C-alpha positions in Angstrom: -22.4 11.5 13.5 -19.8 8.9 12.5 -21.0 5.4 13.4 -18.7 2.7 14.8 -19.3 0.6 11.7 -18.2 3.5 9.5 -15.1 4.1 11.7 -14.3 0.4 11.6 -14.5 0.2 7.9 -12.3 3.2 7.4 -9.5 2.1 9.7 -9.7 -1.5 8.5 -9.0 -0.1 5.0 -6.1 2.0 6.3 -4.7 -1.0 8.2 -4.7 -3.1 5.0 -3.1 -0.3 2.9 -0.6 1.0 5.4 2.5 -0.1 3.5 5.8 1.8 3.4 6.6 2.9 6.9 5.6 6.0 8.8 5.9 8.5 6.0 3.5 6.7 3.7 1.2 5.8 6.6 0.9 9.4 7.7 0.2 10.4 4.2 -2.4 7.7 3.7 -4.3 8.8 6.9 -4.1 12.4 5.8 -5.6 11.6 2.4 -8.3 9.3 3.7 -9.4 11.2 6.9 -8.5 14.8 6.3 -8.9 15.4 2.6 -11.5 12.8 1.6 -13.7 12.3 4.7 -12.9 15.6 6.4 -13.3 14.0 9.8 -10.5 16.1 11.4 -9.2 19.5 10.4 -5.8 20.2 9.0 -4.7 22.0 12.1 -5.9 19.2 14.4 -4.1 16.6 12.3 -0.8 18.5 12.3 -1.0 19.3 16.0 -1.7 15.6 16.8 1.1 14.5 14.5 3.6 16.8 16.2 2.4 15.5 19.6 2.8 11.8 18.5 6.3 12.5 17.2 7.3 13.4 20.7 6.1 10.0 22.2 7.9 6.7 22.4 6.6 4.1 20.0 5.3 4.1 16.4 4.0 7.6 15.6 1.7 6.5 12.8 -0.1 3.9 15.0 -0.5 6.5 17.7 -1.8 9.1 15.3 -4.4 6.6 14.1 -5.3 5.9 17.8 -5.6 9.7 18.4 -8.0 10.1 15.4 -10.2 7.3 16.6 -10.2 8.8 20.1 -11.1 12.2 18.6 -14.0 10.8 16.7 -15.5 8.3 19.1 -13.6 8.5 22.4 -11.7 5.6 24.0 -13.7 2.9 22.1 -12.9 4.7 18.8 -9.2 4.9 19.8 -9.1 1.2 20.4 -10.8 0.4 17.1 -8.5 2.7 15.1 -5.3 1.6 16.9 -6.0 -2.1 16.8 -7.1 -2.1 13.2 -4.0 -0.2 12.2 -1.8 -2.9 13.7 -3.7 -6.2 13.3 -3.6 -6.7 9.5 0.2 -6.2 9.5 0.6 -8.3 12.6 -1.3 -11.1 11.0 0.8 -11.0 7.9 4.1 -10.8 9.8 3.1 -13.8 12.0 2.2 -15.8 8.9 5.5 -14.9 7.2 7.4 -15.6 10.4 5.9 -19.1 10.5 6.7 -19.7 6.9 10.2 -18.4 7.3 10.9 -20.5 10.4 9.6 -23.6 8.7 10.9 -23.2 5.2 13.5 -20.5 5.1 13.3 -17.6 2.6 10.3 -17.3 0.3 11.5 -15.8 -3.1 8.1 -15.4 -4.7 6.7 -13.5 -1.6 9.8 -11.4 -1.5 9.3 -10.5 -5.2 5.6 -9.5 -4.6 6.7 -7.2 -1.7 9.5 -5.7 -3.8 6.8 -4.5 -6.2 4.8 -3.1 -3.3 7.9 -1.3 -2.0 8.5 0.3 -5.4 4.9 1.6 -5.5 5.2 2.9 -2.0 8.1 5.1 -3.0 5.6 7.1 -5.1 3.2 7.2 -2.2 5.9 8.6 0.1 6.9 11.3 -2.4 3.2 12.3 -2.7 3.1 12.4 1.1 6.1 14.7 1.3 4.6 17.1 -1.3 1.3 17.3 0.5 2.5 17.7 4.0 5.2 20.2 3.1 2.6 22.3 1.3 0.4 22.6 4.4 3.1 22.7 7.1 5.7 25.1 5.6 3.9 28.5 5.6 6.9 30.8 6.1 10.6 30.9 5.2 11.6 30.0 8.8 9.5 26.8 8.5 11.4 25.9 5.3 14.7 26.5 7.1 13.7 24.4 10.1 12.6 21.5 7.8 15.9 21.7 5.8 18.0 21.8 9.0 16.0 18.8 10.4 16.6 16.8 7.2 20.3 17.6 7.2 20.7 16.8 10.9 19.2 13.4 10.3 20.3 12.4 6.9 23.8 13.9 6.8 24.9 14.0 10.4 22.8 11.1 11.9 21.9 13.2 15.0 19.5 11.5 17.4 15.9 12.1 16.5 14.7 13.4 19.9 17.5 16.1 19.8 16.2 17.4 16.4 12.6 17.5 17.5 13.3 19.0 20.9 15.6 21.7 19.3 12.8 22.7 16.9 10.3 22.9 19.7 12.6 24.9 22.0 13.3 27.4 19.1 9.6 27.8 18.5 8.9 28.3 22.2 11.6 30.9 22.8 10.9 33.0 19.7 7.2 33.5 20.4 5.4 35.8 22.9 1.8 36.1 23.8 -0.8 35.0 26.4 -2.7 31.7 26.4 -6.3 31.7 25.2 -8.9 30.9 27.9 -10.6 27.5 27.4 -14.1 26.7 28.7 -13.1 23.1 29.4 -11.3 22.3 32.7 -7.9 20.8 33.0 -8.2 17.1 32.1 -6.3 15.8 35.1 -8.9 13.3 36.1 -9.1 11.7 32.6 -5.3 11.6 32.4 -4.9 9.9 35.9 -7.6 7.4 35.1 -6.0 6.5 31.7 -2.6 6.1 33.4 -4.0 3.8 36.0 -6.1 1.6 33.7 -3.6 1.3 30.9 -0.6 1.0 33.2 -2.3 -2.1 34.6 -3.3 -3.4 31.2 0.3 -3.1 30.1 2.2 -4.3 33.1 -0.1 -6.8 34.9 0.5 -9.5 32.2 4.2 -8.8 32.5 4.1 -9.5 36.2 2.2 -12.7 35.6 4.8 -13.8 33.1 7.6 -13.1 35.5 5.9 -15.1 38.3 4.4 -18.0 36.3 6.7 -18.3 33.3 10.2 -17.3 34.3 12.8 -17.8 31.6 12.5 -17.1 27.9 8.9 -15.8 27.8 9.5 -13.5 30.8 12.8 -12.3 29.2 10.9 -11.5 26.0 8.2 -9.5 27.9 10.8 -7.6 29.9 13.0 -6.7 27.0 10.2 -5.5 24.7 8.4 -3.6 27.5 11.7 -1.7 28.0 12.0 -1.1 24.3 8.5 0.4 24.2 9.7 3.2 26.5 12.8 4.2 24.5 11.6 4.0 20.9 11.5 7.8 20.4 11.4 8.7 16.8 9.6 5.5 15.8 11.2 2.2 14.6 13.9 3.7 12.4 15.5 5.4 15.4 15.8 2.1 17.4 16.1 -0.7 14.9 19.9 -0.7 14.8 20.1 -0.8 18.6 17.5 -3.5 18.8 19.2 -5.6 16.1 22.5 -5.5 18.1 20.8 -6.4 21.3 18.8 -9.4 20.1 21.8 -10.8 18.1 24.8 -10.0 20.3 23.4 -9.7 23.8 20.3 -11.9 23.9 21.5 -14.4 21.2 17.9 -14.9 20.1 18.6 -14.5 16.4 21.5 -14.6 14.0 22.5 -11.5 12.1 21.1 -13.0 8.8 17.8 -13.8 10.5 17.5 -10.2 11.9 18.1 -8.7 8.4 15.5 -11.1 6.9 13.1 -10.0 9.6 13.7 -6.3 8.8 13.0 -7.1 5.2 9.7 -8.8 5.9 8.6 -5.9 8.2 9.5 -3.3 5.7 7.3 -4.9 3.0 4.1 -5.6 5.1 1.3 -3.3 6.1 1.5 -1.7 9.6 4.2 -0.2 11.7 7.8 -1.2 10.9 8.2 -2.0 14.6 6.3 -5.1 13.9 9.7 -6.6 13.3 9.6 -7.2 17.1 6.9 -9.8 16.4 9.3 -11.7 14.1 12.0 -11.6 16.7 9.8 -12.9 19.4 8.4 -15.7 17.3 11.8 -16.9 16.1 13.3 -16.6 19.6 10.7 -19.0 21.0 10.3 -21.2 18.0 13.8 -22.5 18.2 13.2 -23.8 21.8 9.4 -24.4 22.0 8.2 -24.9 18.4 5.3 -23.3 16.6 3.0 -23.0 19.6 5.7 -21.4 21.7 6.6 -19.0 18.8 3.0 -17.8 18.5 2.8 -17.3 22.3 6.0 -15.3 22.2 4.8 -13.2 19.3 1.6 -12.3 21.2 3.7 -11.3 24.2 5.8 -9.1 22.0 2.8 -7.4 20.4 1.3 -6.7 23.8 4.4 -5.2 25.3 5.1 -3.2 22.2 1.7 -1.7 21.6 -0.2 -1.6 24.9 2.0 1.4 26.0 0.9 3.3 22.9 -2.7 3.4 24.1 -1.5 4.6 27.5 0.5 7.5 26.0 -2.4 8.6 23.7 -5.4 8.2 26.1 -3.4 10.0 28.9 -2.0 12.7 26.7 -4.6 13.4 24.0 -6.9 15.5 26.1 -4.0 18.0 26.5 -3.5 18.7 22.8 -6.2 21.4 22.7 -4.5 23.2 25.6 -1.1 22.9 24.0 -2.4 24.6 20.9 -4.2 27.3 22.9 -1.0 28.6 24.5 1.0 30.7 22.0 4.4 29.6 23.1 3.4 25.9 23.1 1.5 26.3 19.9 4.6 27.9 18.3 6.7 25.0 19.6 4.3 22.5 18.0 4.3 24.4 14.8 8.1 24.4 14.7 8.1 20.7 15.4 5.6 20.2 12.6 8.0 21.9 10.2 10.8 19.7 11.5 8.6 16.7 10.9 8.6 17.6 7.2 12.4 17.2 7.3 11.9 13.9 9.1 9.5 12.6 6.4 12.0 13.7 3.7 14.7 11.8 5.5 12.6 8.7 5.8 11.5 9.0 2.2 15.0 9.2 0.9 16.2 6.4 3.1 13.3 4.2 1.9 13.9 5.0 -1.8 17.6 4.3 -1.6 17.0 0.9 0.0 14.4 0.0 -2.7 16.4 1.2 -5.7 19.8 -0.2 -4.7 20.8 -3.8 -3.8 23.8 -2.6 -1.7 23.6 0.4 0.6 26.5 1.3 2.8 27.5 4.1 5.1 29.7 7.2 4.6 31.5 8.2 7.8 33.8 11.2 7.2 34.3 13.6 10.1 30.9 14.9 11.1 29.2 13.4 8.1 27.4 10.1 8.8 25.1 9.2 6.0 23.7 6.5 3.7 25.8 5.8 0.6 24.3 3.4 -2.0 26.5 1.5 -4.4 25.5 3.0 -7.7 26.5 -0.2 -9.6 23.8 -2.2 -7.8 20.8 -0.2 -9.1 17.7 -2.4 -9.2 16.2 -1.7 -12.6 12.8 -3.4 -12.1 11.9 -1.6 -8.8 13.1 1.7 -10.2 10.9 1.3 -13.3 8.0 0.2 -11.2 8.4 3.2 -8.9 8.4 5.6 -11.9 5.3 4.0 -13.3 3.5 4.0 -10.0 4.3 7.7 -9.5 2.9 8.4 -12.9 -0.3 6.4 -12.2 -0.8 8.0 -8.8 0.3 11.6 -9.3 -0.7 12.1 -12.9 -3.4 9.6 -13.7 -4.9 9.6 -10.2 -5.4 5.8 -10.0 -6.5 4.3 -6.7 -3.8 3.2 -4.3 -4.9 -0.5 -4.0 -4.9 -0.9 -7.8 -1.4 0.5 -8.1 -0.1 -1.6 -5.3 -1.6 -4.8 -6.7 -0.3 -4.1 -10.2 3.2 -3.3 -9.0 3.3 -6.5 -6.9 2.1 -8.7 -9.8 4.6 -7.0 -12.2 7.5 -7.6 -9.8 6.5 -11.3 -9.3 6.1 -11.8 -13.1 9.6 -10.3 -13.6 11.1 -12.6 -11.0 9.5 -15.7 -12.5 10.8 -14.8 -16.0 
């Protein structure tokens, strides 16, 4: 039996090491909880990952919440989900406060550049491991390749890619559902919907009544955002950046880009950039205390819905996998997820290795296009070294991350 203390230590470690966006975070949890600790099986992990990819919100945080729920029920889900977010949220808040007070912080940026370089190697390792386990037939390889091409080359909406894979798996499979001894979990689902709906929306109602104006506007906007962030942060960041700069006028374009840079190089979900936005939006009118209050509002409205989706939907995963058609749909989605991770991996590597990254829009092609003349030599060398240390020498991840960060900072000082 896994104790709460053991669970807390494991997810606190994951929260501290969850650099690099969803691809690296999913790989980290797989290595820590499936391969090393064997707390969940490979099939359970992949089924839950496929399920989380269908939900709005950060899929890695929701996967962590599901694993905590699987191991220790609702308390375990809360421990896992909160510890996945809180370390990164603390760092982002601290950096937001420094940024608002002093502007850019070059030394911190240099440290995180080294971390980014090391994370490229972690992402590659993730891709290799997940593809080995998820792609068991030629059709799975084809689905993964098509998903990658649809996202990277044609910029198709993420939900379209995932739904298409699921529909294909469902329509190309026959069979009858296996009988389960457990009853349909309607009661648990309705209870979770009621409790977590109140937890999420009651504070928003109080804000609208007692604090109309900026704080209420922040709560309303980010509660809406939480419902439409299908595909994780990458799928919604461009739309959010446009909204907070052009529509809400909370930030300038330069501030928004700096916020994205901070969020990309801190532990936790990339969607934590919303905390930066909330802090700066209120700081400019209400100072540091107002910024902290707005950051807390943003975090609540962003992540409280994640617990609702998981606690309401997690009891149904076993039934999804017991039905052949639904199981085949999830398997196809899992194969497509490999293509998603490959797309995220390449996107992340390009932005680490090149100072200038543009877009190529030619007919149906809409893809990322780096300026080859802006290759960043230091991050590239650090990434190659980190890959060698992790994949060939099997050094521990914290050591490699620390060495890469220090090496990058030393190079910046020199």
